[in-house]
C-alpha positions in Angstrom: -198.2 -17.2 266.9 -194.6 -18.4 266.3 -193.4 -18.1 262.7 -192.8 -21.4 260.8 -189.2 -22.6 260.9 -187.1 -23.3 257.8 -184.5 -26.1 257.5 -181.5 -25.9 255.2 -179.8 -29.2 254.4 -176.4 -28.7 252.9 -175.1 -31.6 250.8 -171.5 -30.6 250.0 -170.4 -33.0 247.4 -169.9 -32.0 243.7 -169.4 -34.2 240.7 -167.2 -31.8 238.8 -165.1 -28.7 239.3 -166.6 -25.3 238.6 -164.6 -22.2 237.4 -166.7 -19.6 239.4 -167.3 -21.5 242.7 -164.9 -22.1 245.6 -166.3 -25.5 246.6 -164.0 -27.4 244.3 -162.3 -29.1 247.3 -165.6 -31.0 247.8 -165.4 -33.0 244.5 -165.6 -36.7 245.5 -165.6 -39.9 243.4 -167.6 -41.8 246.0 -169.4 -41.2 249.3 -170.3 -43.6 252.2 -174.0 -42.9 251.9 -175.0 -44.8 255.1 -172.5 -42.9 257.2 -173.6 -39.6 255.7 -177.3 -40.3 256.3 -176.7 -41.2 259.9 -174.6 -38.0 260.4 -177.2 -35.8 258.8 -179.9 -37.3 261.1 -177.7 -36.7 264.2 -177.1 -33.1 263.2 -180.8 -32.6 262.6 -181.7 -34.1 266.0 -179.4 -31.6 267.7 -181.2 -28.7 266.0 -184.5 -30.2 267.0 -183.4 -30.2 270.6 -182.5 -26.5 270.3 -185.8 -25.5 268.6 -188.6 -27.5 270.3 -192.2 -26.8 269.6 -191.8 -25.4 266.1 -193.5 -26.2 262.8 -191.5 -26.5 259.6 -192.7 -24.3 256.7 -189.9 -25.1 254.3 -187.0 -27.4 253.7 -184.2 -26.7 251.2 -181.7 -29.3 250.0 -178.8 -27.3 248.6 -175.0 -27.2 248.2 -173.0 -29.2 245.8 -175.1 -31.7 243.9 -178.0 -32.6 246.3 -180.0 -34.2 243.5 -177.5 -37.1 243.6 -178.4 -37.8 247.2 -180.0 -41.2 247.4 -183.8 -40.8 247.6 -183.8 -42.9 250.7 -181.5 -40.4 252.4 -183.8 -37.6 251.4 -186.8 -39.6 252.7 -185.0 -40.3 256.0 -184.2 -36.6 256.5 -187.8 -35.6 255.7 -189.2 -38.3 258.0 -186.9 -37.2 260.9 -187.7 -33.5 260.3 -191.5 -34.2 260.4 -191.2 -36.3 263.5 -189.1 -33.6 265.2 -191.2 -30.5 264.3 -194.2 -31.3 262.3 -194.9 -30.0 258.8 -197.1 -27.0 257.9 -199.9 -28.1 255.7 -198.4 -26.3 252.7 -194.8 -27.1 253.4 -192.4 -26.3 250.6 -189.6 -28.9 250.1 -187.1 -27.7 247.5 -184.1 -29.5 246.0 -181.4 -27.9 243.9 -180.5 -30.0 240.8 -178.1 -29.8 237.9 -180.0 -30.2 234.6 -178.3 -33.4 233.5 -180.0 -36.5 232.2 -178.5 -38.6 235.0 -180.1 -36.4 237.6 -183.3 -36.0 235.8 -183.7 -39.8 235.8 -183.9 -39.6 239.6 -186.5 -36.8 239.8 -189.5 -39.2 240.1 -187.9 -41.0 243.0 -187.0 -37.7 244.7 -190.6 -36.6 244.3 -191.8 -39.8 245.8 -189.5 -39.2 248.7 -191.4 -35.9 249.4 -189.7 -33.2 247.4 -192.3 -30.9 245.8 -190.2 -28.1 244.3 -187.0 -28.2 242.3 -184.6 -25.5 241.4 -182.6 -26.2 238.3 -179.2 -24.8 237.5 -179.7 -24.2 233.8 -177.5 -21.1 233.9 -177.6 -20.4 230.2 -179.6 -21.2 227.0 -176.5 -21.0 224.8 -174.0 -23.9 224.4 -171.0 -21.6 224.1 -172.0 -19.8 227.3 -172.4 -23.1 229.1 -168.9 -24.1 228.1 -167.5 -20.8 229.3 -169.3 -21.3 232.6 -167.8 -24.7 233.0 -171.1 -26.6 232.9 -171.1 -30.3 232.0 -174.6 -30.1 230.3 -175.5 -28.5 227.0 -178.8 -26.7 226.2 -180.5 -29.8 224.8 -179.8 -31.8 227.9 -180.7 -29.0 230.2 -184.1 -28.5 228.5 -184.7 -32.2 228.6 -184.2 -32.1 232.4 -186.5 -29.1 232.6 -189.2 -31.0 230.8 -188.9 -33.9 233.2 -189.0 -31.6 236.2 -192.2 -29.9 235.0 -193.9 -33.2 234.6 -192.7 -34.6 238.0 -192.7 -31.7 240.5 -195.5 -29.4 241.6 -193.3 -26.3 241.4 -190.3 -25.6 239.3 -187.7 -22.8 239.2 -184.5 -22.4 237.2 -181.6 -19.9 237.2 -179.8 -18.1 234.5 -176.6 -16.1 234.6 -176.3 -12.9 232.6 -173.9 -10.0 232.1 -171.5 -12.4 230.6 -168.5 -11.2 228.6 -169.6 -9.7 225.2 -173.3 -10.3 225.9 -175.4 -7.7 224.2 -178.8 -6.4 225.4 -180.3 -8.0 222.3 -178.7 -11.4 223.1 -179.9 -11.3 226.7 -183.4 -10.2 225.8 -183.7 -13.1 223.3 -182.4 -15.6 225.8 -184.7 -14.4 228.6 -187.7 -14.3 226.4 -187.1 -17.9 225.4 -186.7 -18.8 229.1 -190.0 -17.2 230.0 -191.8 -19.2 227.3 -191.2 -22.4 229.2 -193.8 -21.3 231.7 -192.1 -22.0 235.0 -193.5 -20.0 238.0 -190.1 -18.7 239.3 -186.8 -17.6 237.8 -183.5 -16.7 239.5 -181.5 -14.3 237.3 -178.0 -13.4 238.5 -175.4 -11.1 237.1 -172.1 -12.9 236.7 -169.7 -12.1 239.6 -166.2 -13.3 240.2 -165.4 -14.9 243.6 -161.9 -14.8 245.1 -159.8 -17.9 244.6 -161.6 -19.1 241.5 -160.4 -19.6 238.0 -162.4 -16.7 236.9 -160.6 -14.5 239.5 -157.3 -15.5 238.0 -158.5 -14.8 234.4 -159.9 -11.4 235.4 -156.7 -10.4 237.2 -154.6 -11.4 234.1 -157.0 -9.4 231.8 -158.3 -12.6 230.0 -161.8 -12.1 231.5 -163.6 -8.8 231.0 -167.1 -8.4 232.4 -169.6 -5.7 231.4 -168.9 -2.3 233.0 -171.3 -0.8 235.5 -173.4 1.1 232.9 -173.9 -2.0 230.8 -174.7 -4.0 233.9 -177.4 -1.5 234.9 -178.9 -1.6 231.4 -179.1 -5.4 231.6 -180.6 -5.3 235.0 -183.3 -2.8 233.9 -184.1 -4.9 230.8 -184.4 -8.0 233.0 -186.9 -6.4 235.3 -189.0 -4.9 232.5 -189.1 -8.2 230.6 -190.1 -10.4 233.5 -192.7 -8.0 234.7 -194.4 -7.9 231.3 -194.4 -11.7 231.4 -196.2 -11.8 234.8 -193.1 -12.7 236.9 -192.2 -9.4 238.6 -189.0 -9.1 240.7 -189.9 -9.7 244.4 -186.2 -9.7 245.3 -183.2 -8.2 243.6 -182.4 -11.3 241.6 -185.6 -13.4 241.9 -188.8 -13.2 239.9 -192.1 -15.1 240.4 -195.7 -15.2 239.6 -197.7 -13.8 242.6 -197.9 -16.5 245.2 -195.0 -18.6 243.7 -192.2 -16.8 245.6 -189.7 -19.1 247.2 -191.0 -19.5 250.8 -187.7 -20.8 252.0 -185.7 -17.9 250.7 -188.2 -15.4 252.0 -187.4 -16.8 255.5 -183.8 -15.6 255.0 -184.8 -12.2 253.5 -187.4 -11.6 256.1 -184.9 -12.5 258.8 -186.9 -15.4 260.4 -185.4 -18.5 262.2 -183.8 -21.2 260.1 -181.8 -24.2 261.1 -178.8 -25.4 259.0 -177.4 -28.9 259.0 -174.6 -30.5 257.0 -171.0 -29.3 256.2 -170.7 -25.5 256.0 -174.4 -24.8 256.7 -175.3 -21.6 258.4 -178.3 -21.0 260.7 -180.1 -18.3 262.6 -182.1 -19.3 265.5 -183.2 -17.7 268.7 -180.8 -14.8 268.3 -177.8 -17.1 267.7 -175.8 -17.5 264.5 -174.5 -21.0 263.8 -172.0 -22.4 261.3 -171.2 -26.0 260.7 -167.6 -27.2 260.0 -167.1 -26.7 256.3 -164.7 -29.6 255.3 -166.9 -32.7 255.0 -164.4 -35.0 256.8 -164.1 -32.5 259.7 -167.9 -32.1 259.9 -168.6 -35.9 260.1 -165.9 -36.3 262.7 -167.4 -33.5 264.8 -170.9 -35.2 264.5 -169.4 -38.5 265.7 -167.7 -36.7 268.6 -170.4 -34.1 269.6 -173.6 -35.3 268.0 -173.6 -32.2 265.9 -171.2 -30.5 263.4 -171.3 -26.9 264.8 -168.0 -25.0 264.6 -169.4 -21.6 265.6 -172.4 -20.7 267.7 -172.5 -17.0 268.6 -175.1 -15.0 270.3 -175.9 -11.9 268.1 -176.1 -8.5 269.7 -179.4 -6.6 269.2 -177.4 -4.3 266.9 -176.1 -7.2 264.8 -179.6 -8.6 264.4 -181.0 -5.3 263.3 -178.2 -4.8 260.8 -178.6 -8.3 259.4 -182.4 -7.8 259.1 -181.9 -4.6 257.1 -179.2 -5.9 254.9 -181.4 -8.9 254.0 -184.8 -7.2 253.9 -183.9 -4.3 251.7 -183.2 -6.8 248.9 -186.9 -7.4 248.8 -189.4 -5.3 246.7 -191.5 -5.1 249.9 -188.6 -3.6 251.9 -188.4 -3.7 255.6 -190.7 -3.0 258.5 -189.0 -0.3 260.5 -191.0 -1.1 263.7 -189.6 -4.6 263.6 -186.1 -3.2 263.1 -186.5 -1.1 266.2 -187.7 -4.2 268.2 -184.7 -6.2 267.0 -182.2 -3.4 267.6 -183.6 -2.5 271.0 -183.0 1.3 270.5 -184.6 4.2 268.7 -184.9 4.2 265.0 -182.4 7.1 264.6 -179.8 4.9 266.2 -180.3 2.2 263.6 -181.1 4.0 260.4 -179.5 7.2 259.0 -182.7 9.1 258.5 -180.9 12.0 256.8 -179.6 9.6 254.3 -183.0 8.0 253.7 -184.5 11.5 253.2 -181.8 12.4 250.7 -182.1 9.1 248.8 -185.9 9.5 248.8 -185.5 12.9 247.1 -183.3 11.2 244.5 -186.0 8.5 243.9 -183.8 5.7 245.2 -185.8 4.7 248.3 -189.3 5.2 249.4 -190.7 5.5 252.9 -194.3 4.5 253.3 -195.5 4.5 256.9 -193.3 2.0 258.8 -191.9 0.5 255.6 -188.7 1.4 253.9 -187.9 0.0 250.5 -185.5 0.5 247.6 -187.3 1.7 244.4 -186.8 0.2 241.0 -184.2 3.0 240.4 -182.5 2.2 243.6 -182.1 -1.6 243.2 -179.2 -1.5 240.8 -177.2 0.5 243.4 -178.5 -1.3 246.4 -175.0 -1.9 248.0 -174.3 1.8 248.0 -177.8 2.5 249.5 -177.2 0.0 252.3 -173.8 1.6 253.1 -175.6 4.9 253.6 -178.8 3.8 255.3 -177.6 1.2 257.8 -176.1 3.1 260.7 -176.4 1.1 263.9 -175.0 3.0 267.0 -174.7 1.5 270.4 -176.7 3.1 273.2 -174.7 5.4 275.5 
């Protein structure tokens, strides 16, 4: 049976600049909504032609500020997607939202359009931290939006950013405990990182931004996993925590390396062994759609080795790890040409990975150093 397909809809427009994101060129005062709706539908139709006979298991509206999409645009995309592919009976339809009162006022209309899950970018439960992160909302407004979301949507997730400058273990434990008390089924908890070309990158280079060192980061990571597990939301992915059965089905498609179509400016996709990427600049994307009936800039066939590598890099983020038999199928060569088994044996002796039958996973001790583990374990060699 063919696995359900996922659809990612990237809405690029932001309403304000952000100090740790590089999408600031996408801030717009106004958008021609009708033109954008038509272009999204054309881009979707192209993907439907490339992926006939599939069923959608999840849809994710992400990007800049997708919660400011007109509900009629969301409804139009959902209607076109259902007509093109059909929906699984339990389809998950997620929309990312900033926790502002303006956006919260639209939640009921977005739910009526078909959205059944929302992911809120709360990011902190401290006003000073929100100001540091460049967020327009304060804690009171964010919690007001969370309250509306929990009354309107079937499923709710929100994110927090930790390992902020000068954040102590006690501070983070108190903030996380407060977050867990709101009773949502899913939390995304990310350590603060600095992206090149952002304001934070400049401040770090000039010594005005100092993040916790590796040891403090590891302590915060361990505290996070222990606290969420005790509350019944164990980590199922390196940064994501959920009640059993409430995991993000859409993101599991990425991490389990299944097919997903991506539409909209800058959207990536993986389908039928191809990697796709849409034009990133909104104006270039919409011109490409008008010219070609799609916004694709890159469409590359992945080699078997590339597919195996991507599947391992994504799958080892999960608590469940990877199915080595599937890696062999994707890589089209013996396991010892895909995985450095000597490295996995050594890491297993150190308690950093575990091999259980055909499954390989990072342990709780290994997750904080996952990047180093991946560098040792993933060893794809071409056949002679």
